[in-house]
C-alpha positions as CSV (number, residue, x, y, z in Angstrom):
1,M,-59.4,186.6,233.9
2,A,-58.3,190.3,233.9
3,F,-60.5,193.4,234.0
4,E,-57.8,195.9,234.9
5,N,-57.1,199.2,233.2
6,N,-54.1,198.3,231.1
7,G,-54.3,200.9,228.2
8,A,-56.2,203.4,226.3
9,G,-59.9,202.7,226.0
10,A,-60.2,200.4,229.1
11,D,-63.4,202.3,230.1
12,R,-65.1,201.5,226.7
13,R,-64.6,197.8,226.7
14,E,-67.5,195.9,225.3
15,F,-66.5,192.3,225.7
16,V,-65.1,190.0,228.6
17,R,-61.3,189.6,228.4
18,I,-59.1,186.8,229.7
19,D,-55.4,186.4,230.2
20,D,-54.1,183.2,228.7
21,T,-51.2,181.6,227.1
22,M,-51.7,180.3,223.5
23,P,-49.7,179.7,220.3
24,V,-49.7,183.1,218.4
25,E,-47.7,184.2,215.4
26,V,-47.6,188.0,215.0
27,A,-46.3,189.9,212.0
28,V,-46.9,193.5,210.7
29,I,-48.3,193.4,207.2
30,P,-47.5,195.8,204.5
31,R,-49.8,198.7,204.2
32,E,-50.7,197.9,200.6
33,R,-52.1,194.5,201.8
34,G,-54.4,196.3,204.4
35,A,-57.4,196.4,201.9
36,E,-57.4,192.6,201.4
37,V,-57.3,191.3,205.0
38,R,-60.1,189.1,206.2
39,S,-60.3,186.8,209.2
40,R,-60.8,183.1,208.7
41,I,-60.9,179.8,210.9
42,T,-59.3,176.4,210.0
43,V,-61.2,173.7,212.1
44,M,-59.5,170.3,212.1
45,P,-62.0,167.3,212.2
46,V,-62.1,165.4,215.4
47,V,-60.5,162.0,215.1
48,E,-62.5,159.4,216.9
49,R,-60.2,157.1,218.9
50,P,-61.3,154.4,221.2
51,E,-60.8,154.9,225.0
52,F,-58.4,152.4,226.2
53,Q,-59.1,150.5,229.5
54,A,-57.1,147.9,231.4
55,V,-57.9,144.5,230.7
56,E,-58.0,142.0,233.6
57,T,-56.4,139.3,231.5
58,G,-52.9,140.6,231.7
59,E,-52.8,142.7,228.5
60,A,-51.3,145.7,230.4
61,A,-48.3,145.7,227.9
62,I,-50.7,146.1,225.0
63,L,-52.5,148.9,226.6
64,K,-49.3,150.7,227.5
65,Y,-48.3,150.3,223.8
66,L,-51.7,151.5,222.6
67,M,-51.6,154.5,225.0
68,A,-48.1,155.5,223.6
69,V,-49.6,155.3,220.0
70,N,-52.5,157.5,221.2
71,A,-50.0,160.1,222.4
72,K,-48.2,160.2,219.2
73,L,-51.4,160.6,217.2
74,D,-52.3,163.5,219.3
75,L,-48.7,165.0,218.4
76,L,-49.4,164.4,214.7
77,I,-52.9,165.9,214.8
78,N,-51.5,169.0,216.5
79,A,-48.9,169.3,213.9
80,M,-51.4,169.0,211.1
81,I,-53.5,171.7,212.8
82,T,-50.5,174.1,213.0
83,E,-49.5,173.3,209.4
84,K,-53.1,173.7,207.9
85,G,-53.8,176.7,209.8
86,G,-50.7,178.4,208.7
87,V,-49.4,178.7,212.2
88,G,-46.0,176.8,211.8
89,K,-43.9,179.6,213.6
90,A,-46.4,180.3,216.5
91,R,-44.9,180.3,219.9
92,N,-46.7,180.4,223.1
93,R,-47.4,184.0,224.2
94,R,-49.1,185.5,227.2
95,V,-51.9,187.3,225.9
96,N,-55.1,189.0,227.1
97,V,-57.8,188.4,224.5
98,S,-61.5,189.5,224.0
99,A,-63.8,189.3,221.0
100,C,-62.7,192.9,220.0
101,G,-58.9,192.7,220.3
102,M,-55.8,191.2,221.8
103,R,-52.7,192.5,223.8
104,F,-49.5,190.7,223.4
105,A,-45.7,191.2,223.2
106,M,-43.8,191.9,220.1
107,D,-40.0,191.6,219.4
108,T,-40.0,194.8,217.4
109,K,-41.9,198.0,218.0
110,P,-44.8,198.5,215.6
111,V,-46.5,202.0,215.0
112,I,-49.8,203.1,216.0
113,G,-52.2,202.3,213.1
114,D,-50.1,199.4,211.8
115,I,-52.1,196.1,210.8
116,V,-50.8,193.1,212.4
117,E,-51.6,189.5,211.3
118,L,-52.3,187.3,214.4
119,K,-52.2,183.7,213.5
120,M,-53.4,181.6,216.7
121,I,-54.5,178.3,217.7
122,L,-57.5,178.2,220.0
123,P,-57.0,174.8,221.9
124,G,-60.2,172.8,222.4
125,V,-62.1,170.1,220.7
126,P,-61.8,170.4,218.0
127,P,-58.8,172.8,218.1
128,M,-58.8,175.6,215.4
129,A,-56.4,177.9,213.8
130,V,-57.6,181.5,213.6
131,D,-56.0,184.0,211.2
132,A,-57.2,187.4,212.5
133,F,-55.9,191.0,211.8
134,G,-55.8,193.8,214.2
135,E,-54.9,197.5,214.1
136,V,-52.4,198.5,216.5
137,V,-54.0,201.0,219.0
138,W,-51.7,201.0,222.0
139,I,-47.9,200.4,222.6
140,E,-46.2,200.4,225.9
141,G,-43.6,203.1,225.7
142,A,-40.6,201.4,227.0
143,P,-39.8,197.7,226.4
144,Q,-40.6,195.0,228.9
145,P,-37.6,193.3,230.8
146,D,-37.4,190.9,228.2
147,G,-36.9,193.5,225.4
148,R,-40.3,193.0,223.8
149,Y,-42.9,195.6,223.4
150,L,-46.4,195.2,224.9
151,V,-49.0,196.0,222.2
152,A,-52.7,196.1,221.9
153,A,-54.6,195.6,218.6
154,R,-58.3,196.0,217.8
155,F,-59.5,193.3,215.5
156,V,-60.5,194.5,212.1
157,A,-62.3,192.8,209.1
158,M,-63.5,190.0,211.4
159,D,-66.3,187.9,210.4
160,D,-69.0,187.0,212.9
161,D,-68.2,183.3,212.9
162,V,-64.7,184.0,214.0
163,R,-65.8,186.5,216.7
164,D,-68.2,183.9,217.8
165,E,-65.4,181.2,218.2
166,I,-63.2,183.6,220.1
167,V,-66.1,184.4,222.4
168,G,-66.9,180.7,222.9
169,Y,-63.2,180.1,223.7
170,I,-63.0,182.9,226.2
171,F,-66.2,181.6,228.0
172,N,-64.7,178.0,228.1
173,R,-61.5,179.2,229.6
174,Q,-63.5,181.2,232.1
175,R,-65.4,178.1,233.2
176,E,-62.0,176.3,233.4
177,H,-60.7,179.0,235.7
178,I,-63.8,179.0,237.9
179,R,-63.8,175.2,238.2
180,N,-60.1,175.1,239.0
181,R,-60.5,177.8,241.7
182,R,-63.4,175.8,243.2
183,E,-61.2,172.7,243.3
184,G,-58.2,174.6,244.6
185,R,-56.0,174.2,241.6
186,Q,-54.4,177.0,239.4
187,A,-55.5,177.2,235.7
């Protein structure tokens, strides 16, 4: 979790923020497309799969095979989510996210006021692809050591249901952080 002052408007924050890593695809969109932007969610249905347990009759090989099939199904489901949500080029990025915006790194330096499309996957059950839009409100002057620019964008044209999903994701991640800290693990 992060609550430090990392940019303009930090004293006016209305929502809790977290630092996290998630698949995000970022692109500056043409200004003429700005009037048609609208956030949306793509939720993949949960596929019910049986829980596998060891059988005392020596069927360990079958159990091992079924667990391998289960892992492959998980990979296929994640690929479907990525494809259906339009997040095919998303890569894991360090982000700082709240219900009102996101801070992330970009390869190219945008301009204050640019609208960026943020396609992201919120892990969970079920995982969901979120297509959100943000107005660039802050840019780190110099590039980071990796050559990328640190950018903050305020979400625009966001429906309440999309915002609610992001808030739910943030609170779930916070609970995980707290639980891991209590158990002495890193999140």
